[in-house]
C-alpha positions in Angstrom: 94.2 92.3 124.6 97.0 91.7 122.1 99.5 88.9 122.5 102.7 89.0 120.5 104.7 85.7 120.2 108.2 85.7 118.8 109.4 82.2 118.0 113.2 81.8 118.6 115.6 79.1 117.6 119.0 79.4 119.3 122.3 78.0 118.2 123.3 74.8 120.0 124.8 75.5 123.4 123.6 79.2 123.4 120.2 78.8 125.1 121.4 79.7 128.5 123.3 82.9 127.3 120.2 84.0 125.4 117.9 83.4 128.3 120.1 85.3 130.7 120.0 88.4 128.4 116.3 88.0 128.0 115.6 87.8 131.8 118.2 90.3 132.9 117.7 93.0 130.3 114.8 92.5 127.9 112.0 91.7 130.4 112.7 94.9 132.4 112.6 97.1 129.3 109.4 95.6 127.9 107.6 95.8 131.2 108.3 99.5 131.3 106.5 100.1 127.9 103.0 101.7 127.9 100.2 99.1 128.0 102.4 96.1 128.6 100.7 93.5 130.9 103.2 90.7 130.7 106.5 89.6 129.2 108.0 86.1 129.6 110.0 83.5 127.8 108.3 80.1 127.2 110.9 77.3 127.2 110.1 74.2 125.3 110.0 70.8 127.1 111.4 69.2 123.9 114.9 70.8 123.3 114.3 70.6 119.5 111.3 73.0 119.7 111.4 76.8 119.6 111.5 79.2 122.5 108.7 81.7 122.5 109.0 85.3 123.8 105.4 86.3 124.8 104.4 89.8 125.4 100.8 90.8 126.3 99.4 94.3 125.7 96.4 96.1 126.9 95.4 97.2 123.4 96.4 97.3 119.7 97.5 100.9 119.9 100.1 100.2 122.7 101.3 97.1 120.9 101.8 99.0 117.7 103.6 101.9 119.6 106.0 99.3 121.0 106.6 97.8 117.6 106.9 101.0 115.7 109.1 102.8 118.2 112.0 100.5 117.2 112.2 99.0 120.7 111.0 95.6 119.6 113.7 95.5 116.8 116.4 96.6 119.2 115.5 93.9 121.8 115.2 91.2 119.1 118.7 92.2 117.9 120.0 92.1 121.4 120.2 88.2 121.2 120.8 88.1 117.4 124.2 86.5 117.8 122.6 83.4 119.3 120.0 82.8 116.5 120.1 79.6 114.5 117.6 81.2 112.2 115.7 84.5 112.1 112.9 84.9 114.6 109.2 84.8 113.6 106.6 87.2 115.1 103.0 86.3 115.3 100.3 88.5 116.8 97.0 87.5 118.3 94.0 89.1 119.9 92.1 87.8 122.9 89.6 88.7 125.6 90.8 90.5 128.6 91.5 87.8 131.1 94.4 89.4 133.1 94.3 92.3 135.4 96.7 95.2 135.2 99.8 94.7 137.5 
């Protein structure tokens, strides 16, 4: 299992607009990608902290295909107008603890 975390800082007052695009558009596209197991936005309890877009993949090959296809960049750019600073991507591996949907 591969977990991709994109850390996002939005401009003041733009969180709701960015979340709407994420939930209405981005989640649907990501969940259609080969090997995707989950896609969700983690919202900080402390408003000064970053939002985190989390995607979970069945394997490294599928995560790489998603990244290399340009889909990830396109989706990150979809909310670019709301960024206070550029997003940061971190990738992790873990044991399979989820079942396929």
